[in-house]
C-alpha positions in Angstrom: 7.3 3.1 5.1 8.0 0.8 8.0 5.0 -0.9 9.6 5.4 -1.5 13.3 3.7 -4.7 14.5 2.2 -4.3 17.9 4.0 -6.7 20.3 0.7 -7.2 22.2 -1.5 -8.2 19.3 1.2 -9.1 16.7 -0.8 -7.3 14.0 -1.0 -3.9 12.4 -3.5 -2.1 10.2 -2.7 0.6 7.6 -5.4 2.7 5.9 -4.4 4.7 2.9 -5.2 5.9 -0.6 -3.3 5.7 -3.9 -4.1 7.2 -7.3 -3.0 6.3 -10.8 0.5 5.0 -11.1 1.3 5.7 -7.4 2.5 2.7 -5.3 3.5 2.5 -1.7 6.2 0.2 -0.3 5.8 -1.0 3.3 8.5 -2.8 5.2 7.6 -5.4 7.8 10.1 -7.5 9.8 9.8 -11.2 10.4 12.0 -13.9 11.9 12.9 -17.4 10.9 10.0 -19.7 11.8 7.3 -17.0 11.9 4.2 -16.8 9.7 3.2 -13.7 7.8 -0.4 -13.0 6.9 -1.2 -10.0 4.7 -4.7 -9.0 3.5 -5.6 -6.1 1.3 -9.2 -4.8 1.2 -9.9 -2.0 -1.3 -12.8 -0.2 -2.9 -11.0 -0.6 -6.3 -11.0 -4.1 -7.8 -7.8 -3.2 -9.7 -5.7 -2.7 -6.6 -3.3 -5.4 -5.4 -0.1 -6.0 -3.5 3.2 -7.7 -4.3 5.4 -9.2 -1.6 9.1 -9.2 -1.9 11.5 -11.4 0.2 14.3 -9.8 2.2 16.9 -8.3 0.0 14.6 -8.2 -3.1 13.8 -4.8 -4.6 10.5 -3.8 -6.3 11.2 -3.0 -9.9 14.4 -5.0 -9.9 13.6 -8.4 -8.5 10.7 -10.8 -8.9 8.1 -10.8 -6.1 7.6 -13.9 -4.1 3.8 -13.2 -4.2 2.1 -11.4 -7.1 -1.4 -10.1 -6.1 -2.7 -9.6 -9.6 -2.4 -13.3 -10.3 -2.7 -14.8 -6.7 -5.3 -12.5 -5.1 -5.3 -10.1 -2.2 -4.4 -12.5 0.7 -1.0 -14.0 1.5 -0.2 -16.5 4.2 3.0 -18.4 4.6 4.9 -20.0 7.4 8.6 -20.5 8.1 9.9 -17.2 6.9 13.5 -16.2 7.0 14.9 -13.3 9.0 14.6 -9.9 7.4 12.5 -7.1 6.1 9.7 -8.1 3.7 8.5 -5.4 1.3 4.8 -5.1 0.5 4.1 -3.0 -2.6 0.5 -1.8 -3.0 -0.5 -0.6 -6.5 -3.3 -0.3 -9.0 -3.1 -2.4 -12.2 -1.9 -0.5 -15.3 -5.3 -0.4 -17.2 -6.9 1.4 -14.2 -3.9 3.5 -13.4 -3.9 4.9 -16.9 -7.4 6.2 -16.1 -6.0 7.8 -12.9 -8.3 5.7 -10.7 -8.1 5.9 -6.9 -8.0 3.1 -4.5 -8.9 3.5 -0.8 -7.5 0.5 1.0 -6.9 -1.2 4.3 -3.8 -3.4 4.6 -3.9 -5.8 7.5 -0.8 -7.7 8.6 -0.2 -10.4 11.2 3.1 -11.9 12.2 3.1 -14.9 14.5 4.9 -18.1 15.4 3.9 -20.6 12.7 2.2 -22.9 15.2 -0.2 -20.1 16.3 -1.6 -19.5 12.8 -1.8 -23.0 11.4 -0.2 -21.7 8.2 1.7 -24.0 5.9 4.8 -23.7 3.9 
């Protein structure tokens, strides 16, 4: 699913639910020199997101950010042009129990100097 970032506010919010082994892949575009901020808020402590650089494919390539080890907030400046993939999922031990996660995914794309983000 492609996430359209509002040109007025430069952010977007997605509210959704996943259960068990489901995952959702979202695409968001960024340009060279921009910052990307991604935050996942969920009612299930076993839900996370991975972030893949342009051209990288979930299930085939390594993520540039792995939520289960790095947390549920990502912020980085000086991105390269392209579509970034955000994969929301539930960790295996909880997915096996067919648990559900209601989540809110918040994204912000901005010029790096606007966010104060670092590389």
